[in-house]
NUDOTI-190960 format. One record per residue (C-alpha): residue number from 1; residue in one letter; chain; x negated, y, z. Coordinates in steps of 0.2 Angstrom, whole numbers, plus 5000, padded with zeros to 4 digits. Example, Ala and Ser with C-alpha at 12.3 -4.5 7.8 and 13.67 -1.06 7.14 Angstrom:
TINU   pos   code   unit     xx     yy     zz
TINU     1      a      A   4938   4978   5039
TINU     2      s      A   4932   4995   5036
//
This chain:
TINU   pos   code   unit     xx     yy     zz
TINU     1      m      A   5046   5052   5074
TINU     2      k      A   5028   5057   5075
TINU     3      f      A   5017   5050   5061
TINU     4      p      A   5009   5034   5067
TINU     5      i      A   4990   5034   5067
TINU     6      l      A   4983   5016   5066
TINU     7      e      A   4965   5010   5069
TINU     8      t      A   4955   4995   5065
TINU     9      k      A   4937   4991   5068
TINU    10      r      A   4931   5000   5053
TINU    11      l      A   4946   5011   5048
TINU    12      k      A   4958   5024   5053
TINU    13      l      A   4975   5025   5044
TINU    14      i      A   4980   5043   5044
TINU    15      e      A   4994   5055   5038
TINU    16      l      A   4989   5062   5021
TINU    17      t      A   4990   5081   5019
TINU    18      h      A   4985   5093   5005
TINU    19      k      A   4968   5093   5012
TINU    20      h      A   4966   5076   5005
TINU    21      i      A   4971   5081   4987
TINU    22      d      A   4954   5079   4980
TINU    23      s      A   4951   5061   4987
TINU    24      v      A   4968   5055   4981
TINU    25      f      A   4965   5063   4964
TINU    26      e      A   4948   5055   4963
TINU    27      i      A   4955   5038   4967
TINU    28      l      A   4971   5038   4956
TINU    29      s      A   4962   5046   4941
TINU    30      l      A   4952   5030   4939
TINU    31      e      A   4959   5019   4925
TINU    32      e      A   4953   5003   4935
TINU    33      v      A   4963   5008   4950
TINU    34      t      A   4980   5013   4941
TINU    35      r      A   4979   4998   4929
TINU    36      y      A   4991   4988   4940
TINU    37      y      A   4997   5002   4951
TINU    38      g      A   5014   5005   4941
TINU    39      t      A   5009   5023   4936
TINU    40      d      A   4998   5031   4923
TINU    41      r      A   4982   5038   4929
TINU    42      f      A   4981   5055   4936
TINU    43      v      A   4974   5069   4925
TINU    44      l      A   4979   5084   4935
TINU    45      q      A   4975   5088   4954
TINU    46      a      A   4994   5094   4955
TINU    47      e      A   4999   5076   4953
TINU    48      a      A   4990   5071   4969
TINU    49      a      A   4998   5086   4978
TINU    50      r      A   5015   5080   4972
TINU    51      l      A   5012   5062   4977
TINU    52      i      A   5007   5068   4995
TINU    53      d      A   5022   5078   4995
TINU    54      i      A   5033   5063   4991
TINU    55      f      A   5024   5052   5004
TINU    56      q      A   5028   5066   5017
TINU    57      k      A   5046   5067   5011
TINU    58      n      A   5048   5049   5012
TINU    59      f      A   5041   5048   5030
TINU    60      h      A   5053   5062   5036
TINU    61      e      A   5068   5054   5028
TINU    62      k      A   5063   5037   5035
TINU    63      r      A   5061   5029   5018
TINU    64      g      A   5043   5025   5018
TINU    65      i      A   5026   5027   5027
TINU    66      r      A   5010   5030   5017
TINU    67      w      A   4993   5031   5026
TINU    68      g      A   4977   5037   5020
TINU    69      i      A   4963   5024   5023
TINU    70      k      A   4949   5033   5031
TINU    71      l      A   4932   5025   5034
TINU    72      k      A   4926   5028   5052
TINU    73      e      A   4908   5027   5047
TINU    74      n      A   4909   5042   5035
TINU    75      q      A   4926   5050   5037
TINU    76      r      A   4930   5047   5019
TINU    77      i      A   4947   5044   5012
TINU    78      i      A   4944   5028   5001
TINU    79      g      A   4962   5023   4997
TINU    80      t      A   4980   5023   5003
TINU    81      i      A   4992   5010   5010
TINU    82      g      A   5010   5010   5015
TINU    83      l      A   5027   5004   5016
TINU    84      n      A   5039   5008   5001
TINU    85      g      A   5057   5006   5000
TINU    86      l      A   5058   5006   5019
TINU    87      q      A   5075   5000   5025
TINU    88      l      A   5075   5000   5044
TINU    89      n      A   5093   4994   5045
TINU    90      n      A   5089   4979   5034
TINU    91      k      A   5072   4977   5043
TINU    92      r      A   5062   4976   5027
TINU    93      a      A   5050   4986   5016
TINU    94      e      A   5037   4983   5002
TINU    95      i      A   5019   4985   5005
TINU    96      g      A   5008   4994   4993
TINU    97      y      A   4990   5000   4993
TINU    98      e      A   4975   5005   4982
TINU    99      l      A   4956   5007   4986
TINU   100      h      A   4942   5016   4977
TINU   101      p      A   4933   5003   4967
TINU   102      a      A   4917   5007   4977
TINU   103      y      A   4925   4998   4991
TINU   104      w      A   4933   4983   4983
TINU   105      r      A   4929   4966   4989
TINU   106      k      A   4922   4971   5006
TINU   107      g      A   4937   4965   5016
TINU   108      i      A   4944   4983   5018
TINU   109      a      A   4961   4980   5010
TINU   110      s      A   4963   4965   5020
TINU   111      e      A   4959   4974   5036
TINU   112      a      A   4971   4988   5032
TINU   113      i      A   4985   4977   5027
TINU   114      k      A   4984   4966   5043
TINU   115      e      A   4985   4982   5053
TINU   116      v      A   5000   4988   5043
TINU   117      l      A   5009   4971   5045
TINU   118      r      A   5006   4971   5064
TINU   119      f      A   5013   4989   5065
TINU   120      s      A   5028   4984   5054
TINU   121      y      A   5033   4968   5063
TINU   122      v      A   5029   4974   5081
TINU   123      q      A   5033   4993   5081
TINU   124      l      A   5046   4994   5067
TINU   125      d      A   5053   4977   5071
TINU   126      l      A   5054   4973   5052
TINU   127      y      A   5058   4955   5047
TINU   128      r      A   5052   4955   5029
TINU   129      i      A   5038   4963   5020
TINU   130      g      A   5038   4962   5001
TINU   131      a      A   5025   4965   4988
TINU   132      v      A   5027   4968   4969
TINU   133      v      A   5011   4963   4960
TINU   134      y      A   5006   4962   4941
TINU   135      p      A   5002   4944   4937
TINU   136      e      A   4986   4950   4929
TINU   137      n      A   4981   4957   4946
TINU   138      e      A   4972   4941   4952
TINU   139      a      A   4963   4950   4966
TINU   140      s      A   4978   4957   4974
TINU   141      l      A   4988   4940   4972
TINU   142      k      A   4973   4931   4980
TINU   143      l      A   4972   4943   4994
TINU   144      l      A   4991   4943   4999
TINU   145      k      A   4992   4924   4997
TINU   146      g      A   4977   4923   5009
TINU   147      i      A   4986   4933   5022
TINU   148      g      A   5001   4922   5021
TINU   149      f      A   5012   4930   5008
TINU   150      t      A   5023   4918   4997
TINU   151      n      A   5026   4921   4979
TINU   152      e      A   5045   4921   4976
TINU   153      g      A   5045   4923   4957
TINU   154      l      A   5043   4933   4942
TINU   155      l      A   5053   4950   4939
TINU   156      r      A   5053   4951   4920
TINU   157      g      A   5050   4969   4913
TINU   158      y      A   5051   4976   4930
TINU   159      i      A   5039   4991   4929
TINU   160      l      A   5037   5004   4915
TINU   161      q      A   5019   5010   4914
TINU   162      n      A   5010   5017   4899
TINU   163      n      A   5027   5016   4889
TINU   164      h      A   5026   4997   4891
TINU   165      n      A   5037   4986   4902
TINU   166      h      A   5027   4974   4913
TINU   167      d      A   5032   4958   4922
TINU   168      t      A   5028   4958   4941
TINU   169      y      A   5028   4944   4954
TINU   170      v      A   5037   4947   4970
TINU   171      l      A   5029   4941   4986
TINU   172      s      A   5035   4941   5004
TINU   173      l      A   5030   4938   5021
TINU   174      l      A   5043   4935   5035
TINU   175      k      A   5040   4940   5053
TINU   176      p      A   5041   4922   5060
TINU   177      e      A   5028   4917   5047
TINU   178      w      A   5017   4931   5052
TINU   179      a      A   5019   4928   5071
TINU   180      k      A   5014   4910   5068
TINU   181      s      A   4998   4915   5059
TINU   182      q      A   4994   4926   5074
TINU   183      g      A   4992   4910   5085
//
């Protein structure tokens, strides 16, 4: 399968390659970005290279798709978004994303999520998109609920980050709920 390039009004969702190492490192080296990301902040460029390699491997093995979020106006990579734990046979995946803080609260994450949902339900024919979110990540919880995700409950001690186990909420949006919201 050829890597799917997606577009919205302001964004182009592209395949990440090693030419994007600097951008990925810049974003994931920021404490405010990784606080609720489920991983420690990056301190080496090699960590960004390894992550891009993992994204590519997951795509080729049909276990995930991760796009770079590129702003059309300046061609900058300002974050990533994608499907983790992709199970085509079970028609489900989990969505994950992060943005550089300079682009927070501008509707960019919402725009990217909506396009990935459209692709997931229409092109991949998925039935369920889940999301795992720290309870403290109020902005992400508000964003997902606003798009139509339902909070299904608390996963206790679900993610180990900074040598500490963190609880997370699990949310989901099912294809019929999404279809209904599309009018």
